[in-house]
N, C-alpha and C positions, 0 to 999 in steps of 0.2 A: 516528665512530659505529661501531661491527665492522658488517662486514656479513654475519655468519656466521649461517645460519639465514635470512636475507630475501633476498628480490627486489630489484631494483633501484627498487621504490616503498619497500621500508621494511617490506612486510607478507611474513608469514611464506610461503613458499612450501610446505616441507615434505614433498616428496615421496616422501622416504624413508619416514616413518611414516605417511603418508596417501597412497597411490596412487591411490585414485579421484578422480576429480571431485568434491566434497562435493554439487553440484546433482543428482546423480543416485542419491546414497544416502540409505538410508532411505526410509519411509513418508510423506514430505512432499509438498506440491501445488506444484505450479509450473506457474503458466500462461504462461509465455515458454517455449515450444517450437521456435520458431523464430529462437533468437538470434545465430545465428551466420551466417546469409547475410541479405540485404535483398535483398527482393525489388521494386525499382523500377519494373518495367515494368508492374505491375498498376495498373486502375483504381483512383484514392483518394476518397473524400468531399472534398467542396470544402466552404469556408464558408459559402457559401449555402446548401448543400444541408441544414445543419443549424441552420438561421434567423438566421447571423451575416452581416449587410450593411450595418449602419449605424455611421457614426463619429460623435465628437463635435465637432473641430474641422475646419476647413477648410485647415489649414496645409500646405506642401510635403512630400511625403515622402522617402524616402529609402531605399535598399536597402541591405541588409547579409544576412549569414548569418546565423541564429539554431541553438545548438544544433549546429554545425558536428562538435563532440567533445563527449561526456559533462563532461567538464573545463570546458566552457565557461559550466556552468550549477552554480551551487551554490545550497543551501537550507538555512537554518535557522532550526529553530521559536522563534518568540517566544510566552513563558508568558503564564498571565493576569496576572501583575505585571509582564511588558512586559522580562521579562529575555532577551536572546538567548542561544540554545543554541551555546555553542562550546567544542569540546574542548580542553581548558587541561592534562589529564592524565591518565595512565592508573595512576594509584597504587591500589594497595590500602589502603584507610583503617587508620591505626592504631587497631588492637583498645585503647579505653577500658573495657572492663568488668574485672570482678575475680571470678575463678572463687569460687564457693563453697566451702568445706570443710564437708561435712554431719556428717564427725566431730565439728566443734566445736560442732554444736547438739545439747547435750544435751536440752533438753525438747522434747516433742511442738512440732513446727511449727504445729499447728491442734487447735482442741478437739477436732474430730470424731474426731482422729484418738489412739488410747488411747497411753500411754506405752509399752507393752510391743509394740506393734505397731512404733512407731518405732523403737525398740531394735533389733527383728527385722528393720527395714526396713534398717539401717545394717549389720547383721551381713550380709545378702544383700550388699549392697555392697560390702561389705570381704572375703567369705569366697565364694569361686568353688563351695564344694562344696554349699551351700545355694543353690536352686533357687526356692523359692518362699515367699511369706509370706498369709496371708489369715486375713480377718478379716469377720465378719457386719456386713450395711449395711442389712438390713432396713426398720430404723424410719428411717430416713437419708433425708431427702426428696433428689429429683434435684436440686436448687440448690446444697444442700450438698454433697453430692459432688462436684457438678461444681467449687467455692469448694475443696475438700480436693485433688483434680487440679491445681488452679492452681498451689496452694502448692508442692506436692510436684516440680512443673516446674520452676517456678524454682529449686528446689534441684538439682534432677538434672536438669533437662532430659529429654533423648531416653534417657537412659542407664536409665529406669524404665520399666515398662508397667505398666500398670493395667488389668486388665479385670474388669468386673460380668458374673456369670453368676447363675441360679436354681436352686438342689438343694433338694429336697424344701420348694418353696415359700419357701424363705430366698433373701434376695440377698447374696451373696459377694462381696468383691471380693479378687482374687488379683493381688499385685505379684509380678514377675518381672525378668530382667535381660533385655536385647531380644535375641533371634536375629539372627543374619547376613543383612542385608536389611532388617532391623525396626528401625533406629534406630541400629544398632552400627557405623556409619562416619559417623553423622550428627554436627552440632555438639551437644554435651552440653546448652546451652542456650541461649537466644536474649536478651540485657541489657535488663534493666529501661528501660535509657537511653537503648536504640535505637528510633527508630521500628518497627512491623510491616514497613512496604512501601520495600524498596530500590528508588531512583532512579537513574538511571544513562543516560548520552548515550551514543547509539550513532552514530559516523561509519562511513559508508559510502560505499561509489564503485559505479556500476552493480548497485545493488541494489535492489531495493523494499522495501516494510517488512514485508510478509507473509513473504518469501522469508527478510529477515534475521530475523523472530521464529521462522522454522522452524529455521534453522541454528543459531541462540542458543539453542534448544531442545532441538534434537539433539545439541549440544556438553554441553550439563549434562546432557543424559538426564531431561529433565522435559517434559510436555506443552506443546504451545504455546501453549494455553488458560492457562497461568501467568502469562503476560506481557499488559500491556496497554501502550497507548499512545494519545499525544492524537492524533495523525492519521498521514494514510496518504500516503506519498512515494514520487514517482515510481523510476521505472530508474533512467532515463537522466540521471542526474546525479550530484554530489558532495552529499550531503545529511548535516544531523547533526539529530537528534531525541533525545526525552524517552522511554524506556522505563520500566515499574516491574514491581516482581515480589515477592509475598509472601515474606519470612523465606529467601531466597537470599542464600546468605555470599557477600560481594565477592570474595574468593579467587577463588572458581569463577569467577563473570563476568569476570574478568581473564585467569586462569590456563588455566581450559578454554576459552576463546573464543580464546586467541591464533593459532589456526591456522587460525581462520576468513579466507580471502583476502577482500582487499579492505575489512577492518571493522576497527576499531577500538573499544574501549569504556572508558569513563572517567568522571571526575566524578562518583562514586559520592556518593549522601548516604540518609540515612533518616529518612522521613517518616510519620504515621500514618495518611496516605489514599494509596490509590493513584491513576494516571492514567487517565481516562477520557476515549472519544472526545468530543472536543472543548474538550479544556481545555488550549487555545493561543488567543491573541490574534491572530495573524496569523503569516506568514513574513517572511522579512529573505533576498532574493534578491542574488544577484552574478552578473552575466550579462557574457559578453563576446560582441559582436556583431562578427562579422568581416566583414571585406572591404569595409566603410562605403566608398560613393562619392559625396560630397557636402561642399558645404562648411560648415565649424563654424559658421558663423552660422544654417545651414538647424536644426542638431541644435539648437542651444542657443534656439530659436526653438521648435521640437515638444516639447521638456523643458519650458521653463516653462509650456506651455499645457497641458501632461496634468498638471503638477504643479496649477494653477489648477483646471481643468475635471473633470480626471479621466477614467474610460474606462467604455465599455459593460462590464457585468458579466458579460461573456455565458460560458456553459460551452464551454469549449476542445474543440477537434477529439478532443484523447485523452478526452474523456469518452464518443466515440463509436465508438470502433475507427476506424482507419483504410481498412478494407476496404470497397468500396465494395457489393462482391457480398452480405455480410451483416454492415449493422454492427449496433454491439449494440443500439440501439433497436430494428430489427427484431424480433429476439428478445423484449425485454420488452416489444414488444406485445401478441405470440402470448400471453408469460403472465398478461398482464392479461387478455386474451381468453377465457383459460381453456382456448387450444388447445394442448394439452400436445404432440402427437403433432408438431402443425408447428413448436412451440420446439424439440424435440429434432433433428427435420431439419433446420432450420437450422446448430444448433450441429454439425452432422455434416456438412453439404454440403460436398464437396471446392468449394475455391476455388482461382483459378488464381494467389494470392498463396502459397499451400500449399509447402512443400519437397517436391518429388516425391519427396525422396530419402529423407525421414523414414517410419517405421515406420507412425506415425499418418496419414500420407496415404495409405498402400494399405489402411490400416485402414478408413479415411474410404468411399475407392475401392469396397473390399469390401462396405460393409453399405449402399451408395448400390444397388450390383449386386444384392445378393442380400435385404439386406433382416434379415441375420442377424446380431444383436448378437452372437452366442458367437464365431463364424467372423472375425468381425473383428476381436473383442478377440485372438483367437492371433497376430493380426498383431502385435502389440505385445510386443517383445523389452526395449525402453528407456525409452519416454516413456509410464509407465503413471500419469502423475500429472499431467497434463494436464487439460483441461475434459473435450475428447472421448475421454480414456481412462477416466476417471470416470464419463461415462456411457454409455457401450460396456458396461463392467462392469455398472453397476445394468441396462441392460439386457438383461442375460445372465443376470443373478442371478434377475431377478422373470418373473412369467407376462406372456405377451404380450400386449401394449397396457398394460402397465403401467407408463404414461408419467409421471406424477406420482411413483411410488415412484422412478421411475429418476432424474429429476430432483433427488430428494433428495441422491442420490450427488455433485454436485456440491458444493461449500465455499457456505455460505450466502452468506456476503460477495459470492461469485462471481454468485450468481444475482442478489442484489439488486440489483448493477452494471449489470446489463440492464434493469431496468424502473426505474432511476432515471435510465438513460441516455434513455429515454420521456419521462420528465417533464422531461427537461433540452431535450428536442427541443420539446417545445411551450413551454417557458419561452423559450428564447432566439427563436424566431417570435414569441410575444406582445411579448416587449419590443422589439424589431422592430416590430411595430405601434406600440406605445403611442408609440415617438420619432416614427414618421412621422407618427399622428394629431396627437399632442400637443408635439411638441416636448421643449425638455430643463428644463422648469420645472414645477413641481407644478401639478395642476388639480384642481377641486373632483373629487369623488369618487375621487380615489388614495388607496389606503393606506399607513399608517403604522403601525411595531409600537410599545406603547404600555407594555409592561411589561418593556420590555429585555430580553428573551428572543429571542434568534437562533438558529433550528435549520436545518441541512441535511438534505436526503436521508437521506443517511449516517448521522445521528445523531437520526432519527427514535425518539420516545420509544415508539412502538406496535409497533416494529422492533426489540424487543431481540436483542441481539446473541447466538444461541444457539451460536454457535463458543465462547465465553466460557463457556459454562453450567457448565462442570464444574469453573470455579473457584472452586465456593462460590456463593453465591446475591448478593455485594456487587454485579457487575456487574449483574445484571437490577435491582434495586432504586435503582442508580444511575440507569439510565436512562428506567424506568418510573418513576419518581417525578418527573423532569424536568418542569417546567412549560412548557406550550405556549403558544407568542407569541399575544398578543392584538393585533390589529388595530383601527384607527380610519379612517374614512371623511373626508376633510378636506371642509369647508365654506370657501365662500368667504371667512370672517374667519380661516381654518387659515391661509390660503396664506402670508400673511408669516411664519409661525413656523417654517415648513419651508423647507429646501431639496432638490433633487433627488436629492441624496445620503441623504434620509431614505425617500424611496418604495422601496416594495415589491411585486412582482406575486407571486402565489400560484403553486407548482407545485400541479399538476393532484393530488387526493384527495377521499376521503367527508368529512374532519372538516375542511374550509376553508373561507373564503367568497371570493367573488368580486367585484372591485370594481364596480360599476356601467356604467362607462366603458369596462370589456373585456370585460364578460359576454358580450357576444355573438359576439365575436372568439374566445372559448375556447371557446364552445358548437360554433361554426361548424370550429374546427380540430380538435376533439375528433371531430365527427359523421365528420369524413373518413377516420377511423381506425374506425368503428363504436363510439363510447364516447360516454359523456355526461358530463354535468359533475358529477353525483352520484358518480361513479366507484363504484358500490356494490361492497361488500363480497363477498370471494369466499369458498368454502368453506374453499380450501387458506391460510389467515391468511398466509404467507409473501407471496403476491402479492397484499395488500390495500394499499391506498396512502392512510395519510391525509391525505397533502399537509402542506405549510410553505410559507412563503415566504421569498423573497430578496431585496436590495437589487439594482435595476436599474444603480445606479454603482456604479462603485468609484475609491477615493481612494488615487495612488499618494504614498504617506506619506514623508518623511525620503527623498528622492532626491537622490542623489550621482550626477555623472557626467563622465567624464576620457576623452580620446582618447590613445592608445596607438600608433605604428609598430611594424611586426614584419614580418620577412621569412620567414617559415616557416607556411604554413597551418595546421600540426599544432601549432604552438607553443602552451604552457600560457601564458593570460595573466592567470590569477589563482591565490592561492595559499589553500589550503585549509589549515583546522583544523589538520590532519595534517602537511601543508607545516609549516606555522608553528611547531608544535609540534618539530619537528626542526631549527627553524632555518634555515630555506631561505631564499633571497635573492629579494625580490618581484622579479617581472618588470620590466626597467626599458624604458623608451620608445627608440627607435633613430628619432634625430631625420629620416634619411634610406631608413627604412624602405621597405621595398616595397607595403606595404599598410597600413590604417589599420582600426582596431577603435574601438569606443564601450564603455567598461565601464562598468557601471551597477551601482548599490547603491539596492535599494527595498525599504519593508515594503508587503505587503496584506496583507488581512484575511485567513482563513485558508479562507477559502471561493473567494476571487479566483482566477483565473488569469493569470500572470506574462506568459502569450503573448498575451492578450487586450489585458494592458496595453500590451507591444511592437507590437502590431496598429496601435494607436490612435499610437503614438508615431512608428511610422515609414510606417504607411500602406500595409503589405502583407501579402500575402498570408502565412498562416502554416502554410499545409497541407504534410504532408511532401514531397509531389512538387513544391511552388513552392521549396520549399526546397532539395533535390535539386541542381534545375537551376543555383540559385544557388552551390551550394558545389561548380561546378568549376572556380574560379579557380585562378591558380598553375601551370597547365601544359595542354598540349593533352590529356593523363589525369594528372590529379590523382591522387594517393595520397590515396585514401578511408579514413577511420576507421570501422572496423567493430569490433564487438563480440564476442568468441569466449564458449564457454561458461563458463568461468571467469571471465568478467568484464572480463578484459584487453583491451588495444586492439590490433587487428592492424591491418595496412594490405592494401588489394588496388586493384585497376585498375577506373576505372569507366568509362564514356562519358562523354566531354565535349558537353554537350549545344549549347553553344555554336559546336563546329566545322560547318564548312559540311558539309552532305550527312549529319548526324549522324542518328540513328535517332528520337531523341526529338524531332525535328523533321518527321518523316515518318510519320503514322500507317497508311497502307499498308504501308508498308516494314516496319514496327515488328510488323505483325500476320503479314508474311510471314517475317520473321526470326524470331519464337515458333515458326510452325508448323516450320519447319524444324529449328529446336534442339529440340523437343520430340520431332518424329518421330524424329532421329538418336538422341537418348538412350534413346526406346522400343525403336530397332531393338537399339541397343546392348546392351539390358537384354533381351530377348528370344536375344540371339545367348548373351550370359551364360547366361540359365536353360537353353537347349537343352545347353549345355557342361556344367552342373549335370547334369543329366538322364543324359546321356551317361556321366559317370564314376560316379554313381550305377549304371546299371544294368551297367555293366563290373566293378564292385565286386560287384556281386551274382552275377554268371556267374563269375566267379572263385569 
């Protein structure tokens, strides 16, 4: 295969035509601003702090590294029909439609369109000198006019424009050819034998779903709201998922996106309906767990127990952010309490984990010191599309203390993440209490869903996705008409008909019920945060939660596993969709390899976290800080993989936590080290600033 125009991974680099980093161009939202450096020395959330405390089985655990690299974690959606999303082609579908030659249509194609007008329209389309055709439709109903428009569109597509106007109390239709920019360069017609919606697969490496959506939209020069998708995928993985868009030409999807780095689009089909959030039955995971230290028999026993008994369906740490100073749920709590200023202050609070070299860090410090959002916003020259920048911009534009309006500057899906994180914290805590109190079997008063409807908070029908509202009313209609789950409280006679996999617990909200056996626990937990069971609706609708239900146990379906030996900690041990498309050879087992890895393939429900299944399997802490310490194997100073701004992988040196005298093992030395480092940086920056001032003064004098 020719490598011309491609980088070593087969993706287009296209540096000549696109010298700027695509992540920094255009007015798109990018929540990941600290993606070049990892600040591993800051305090991070632990599992226990977000309610993750219990296990199902008592088997022996084993050590291993999860997500040492993003290439160790692959996710493919499973649609409602059980089909796994696999990128198998990047071809433009062959054109099946036949163009209509309007000159061969002698009779008017519509009863409402007079023959002489039809003849004039044909003359208009054939004769560049003719500019307009008009006729009166005062007595023609709106519905009849619509049918006439549709018939003409079948024939001419966007090559003919019809406008209705009123002149002297008469309705006149004017037919014209499109001017530049209004259909002149568009496809002349959309075939009748095609569905209106283009469905396609997006394969991406180290790009989250929203960022991918923005990049595709930018490449096609249309709004991100034009696209819909069934689920949201994390950044740090190789993922394949379905997208849909209304009447976007397939060649544009393939050709105009080919220069987006670390992304491929393919498997294009046409359907009559779009995707909506939740249109998937689950996800298929392929995971490489590296540096396994245990006998194979231990792994086999653990796998069999997880297959049989499942795992507690906790929300993983990703749900809450990793920063202990300002976890996402703390912001969500302020929003639920109507404390708008406090929520803004938390979002803009400088944190130890901030990259002090970034302009956004200086902006946050300026806002903390001065309280002046306008001055803080002036510090920004690069990172103007992150959450903090959007909020500062909103505060600067509005009147003083207009915090509610300023918060509206943040994309709605991000604001909802905060309040959903608080819901998730309560749910995690409650499921741990439920298991401690009642064990691993159904008991009286437990809830089960009886109408086969299962809705996660991100898909709550009372929380219409305003970000997609520009798209037409279809998305709103689809979510608002989604039925609510109905629950049943189990009686003693019901217990034999259900298993622990059927039991659900509520996420707090104003429109849910609480099981009697857990109601007091919910009340006590919510009161700790100044909230009540009723969760009354707020004046700001966005921050009112209706609540929903979540199954307390997850099932590891179609679980497959194998052991593979390897020599290099940075080896890729799983073939991606794109690797297979390029016919790459699968990684082979090295019998005498230095290290052992466990390769797992498993299907989980769409709402389940793979890290929580692995936690049950391995009996380990899944927090990033714990995983970083495990990832120091291979050498005294192991080459660690980091992600650069363009999504590629880079290598840099990290501290080995296992080395004797390591700072990671001595908290006092660590604090002294950080103070010295930061003091040195501040001193250096002051010297540089003084030099800049001297140069400016010298220039002014001259």
